[in-house]
C-alpha positions as a Markdown table, in Angstrom:
| # | Residue | x | y | z |
|---|---|---|---|---|
| 1 | Met | 56.4 | 209.8 | -45.0 |
| 2 | Ser | 55.6 | 210.8 | -41.5 |
| 3 | Gln | 54.1 | 208.5 | -38.9 |
| 4 | Glu | 50.7 | 210.2 | -39.0 |
| 5 | Glu | 50.5 | 209.7 | -42.8 |
| 6 | Ala | 51.6 | 206.1 | -42.5 |
| 7 | Tyr | 48.9 | 205.6 | -39.8 |
| 8 | Arg | 46.2 | 207.1 | -42.1 |
| 9 | Ala | 47.3 | 204.9 | -45.0 |
| 10 | Ala | 47.3 | 201.8 | -42.8 |
| 11 | Ser | 43.9 | 202.8 | -41.5 |
| 12 | Thr | 42.5 | 203.3 | -45.0 |
| 13 | Arg | 43.9 | 199.9 | -46.1 |
| 14 | Ala | 42.4 | 198.2 | -43.0 |
| 15 | Asp | 39.0 | 199.8 | -43.8 |
| 16 | Glu | 39.2 | 198.7 | -47.4 |
| 17 | Arg | 40.1 | 195.1 | -46.4 |
| 18 | Lys | 37.4 | 195.0 | -43.7 |
| 19 | Ala | 34.8 | 196.1 | -46.3 |
| 20 | Ala | 36.1 | 193.5 | -48.8 |
| 21 | Phe | 35.9 | 190.8 | -46.1 |
| 22 | Leu | 32.3 | 191.8 | -45.1 |
| 23 | Asn | 31.3 | 191.9 | -48.7 |
| 24 | Ser | 32.8 | 188.4 | -49.2 |
| 25 | Ala | 31.0 | 187.2 | -46.0 |
| 26 | Gln | 27.7 | 188.5 | -47.2 |
| 27 | Ala | 28.1 | 186.8 | -50.6 |
| 28 | Ala | 28.9 | 183.5 | -48.8 |
| 29 | Lys | 26.0 | 183.9 | -46.5 |
| 30 | Ala | 23.7 | 184.4 | -49.5 |
| 31 | Arg | 25.1 | 181.3 | -51.3 |
| 32 | Ile | 24.3 | 179.0 | -48.3 |
| 33 | Ala | 20.9 | 180.4 | -47.5 |
| 34 | Pro | 18.3 | 177.5 | -47.3 |
| 35 | Ala | 16.1 | 179.1 | -50.0 |
| 36 | Arg | 19.0 | 179.4 | -52.4 |
| 37 | Leu | 20.2 | 175.8 | -51.7 |
| 38 | Lys | 16.6 | 174.6 | -52.2 |
| 39 | Gln | 16.3 | 176.4 | -55.5 |
| 40 | Asp | 19.7 | 175.1 | -56.7 |
| 41 | Ala | 18.6 | 171.6 | -55.9 |
| 42 | Lys | 15.3 | 172.0 | -57.8 |
| 43 | Asp | 17.1 | 173.5 | -60.8 |
| 44 | Lys | 19.6 | 170.6 | -60.8 |
| 45 | Ala | 16.9 | 168.0 | -60.6 |
| 46 | Thr | 14.9 | 169.7 | -63.4 |
| 47 | Glu | 18.0 | 169.9 | -65.6 |
| 48 | Thr | 18.8 | 166.2 | -64.9 |
| 49 | Leu | 15.3 | 165.1 | -65.8 |
| 50 | Leu | 15.2 | 167.2 | -69.0 |
| 51 | Asp | 18.6 | 165.8 | -70.1 |
| 52 | Gly | 17.5 | 162.3 | -69.4 |
| 53 | Ala | 14.3 | 162.8 | -71.4 |
| 54 | Ala | 16.2 | 164.2 | -74.3 |
| 55 | Tyr | 18.6 | 161.3 | -74.2 |
| 56 | Ala | 15.7 | 158.8 | -74.1 |
| 57 | Ala | 14.0 | 160.6 | -77.0 |
| 58 | Ala | 17.2 | 160.4 | -79.0 |
| 59 | Lys | 17.5 | 156.7 | -78.3 |
| 60 | Val | 13.9 | 156.1 | -79.2 |
| 61 | Gln | 14.4 | 157.8 | -82.6 |
| 62 | Gln | 17.4 | 155.7 | -83.2 |
| 63 | Arg | 15.7 | 152.4 | -82.5 |
| 64 | Pro | 11.9 | 152.7 | -82.6 |
| 65 | Thr | 11.2 | 148.9 | -83.1 |
| 66 | Ala | 13.4 | 147.9 | -80.2 |
| 67 | Thr | 11.7 | 150.5 | -78.0 |
| 68 | Ala | 8.2 | 149.4 | -79.0 |
| 69 | Ala | 9.1 | 145.8 | -78.3 |
| 70 | Ala | 10.6 | 146.7 | -74.9 |
| 71 | Thr | 7.6 | 148.8 | -74.0 |
| 72 | Ala | 5.2 | 146.0 | -75.0 |
| 73 | Ala | 7.2 | 143.5 | -72.9 |
| 74 | Leu | 7.1 | 145.8 | -69.9 |
| 75 | Gly | 3.4 | 146.3 | -70.3 |
| 76 | Leu | 2.8 | 142.6 | -70.5 |
| 77 | Tyr | 4.9 | 142.1 | -67.4 |
| 78 | Leu | 3.1 | 144.8 | -65.4 |
| 79 | Phe | -0.4 | 143.5 | -66.4 |
| 80 | Arg | 0.3 | 139.8 | -66.2 |
| 81 | Arg | -2.2 | 139.1 | -63.4 |
| 82 | Pro | -5.1 | 141.0 | -64.9 |
| 83 | Leu | -4.4 | 139.5 | -68.3 |
| 84 | Gly | -4.1 | 136.0 | -66.8 |
| 85 | Ala | -7.4 | 136.5 | -65.0 |
| 86 | Leu | -9.0 | 137.6 | -68.2 |
| 87 | Phe | -7.7 | 134.7 | -70.2 |
| 88 | Arg | -8.8 | 132.2 | -67.5 |
| 89 | Arg | -12.3 | 133.7 | -67.4 |
| 90 | Leu | -12.5 | 133.5 | -71.2 |
| 91 | Tyr | -11.2 | 129.9 | -71.1 |
| 92 | Val | -13.9 | 128.9 | -68.6 |
| 93 | Arg | -16.5 | 130.7 | -70.6 |
| 94 | Ile | -15.5 | 129.0 | -73.9 |
| 95 | Asn | -15.4 | 125.5 | -72.3 |
| 96 | Asn | -18.6 | 126.0 | -70.2 |
| 97 | Arg | -21.2 | 127.0 | -72.7 |
| 98 | Lys | -24.2 | 126.7 | -70.4 |
| 99 | Glu | -26.1 | 130.0 | -70.7 |
| 100 | Asp | -27.9 | 129.7 | -67.4 |
| 101 | Thr | -24.7 | 129.4 | -65.4 |
| 102 | Ser | -23.5 | 132.7 | -64.1 |
| 103 | Glu | -19.9 | 133.7 | -63.6 |
| 104 | Thr | -20.6 | 134.8 | -60.0 |
| 105 | Asp | -22.3 | 132.9 | -57.3 |
| 106 | Asp | -25.0 | 135.5 | -56.7 |
| 107 | Gly | -26.8 | 134.7 | -59.9 |
């Protein structure tokens, strides 16, 4: 092989490697683009939520009574103040049977 042929072969290999490098760089640039990263994060969050919902649904089907009891307990805990106020008002109303007495001060 002459020096001229070796040079052409080396030049061809260099051009091929340069094209492969630029191709790889463009692919990496596309992977780290903000829009792509944002979409990947959204997809991962959606997938995680759907997997969690499926897991919770499976557990509810396994133990419906325990789930109902836990839901009722959580509801009572969250609404303890309004329920307490309601029961206090009912207690006062039952014990104070005067019809002309209003619950509020404005009559």
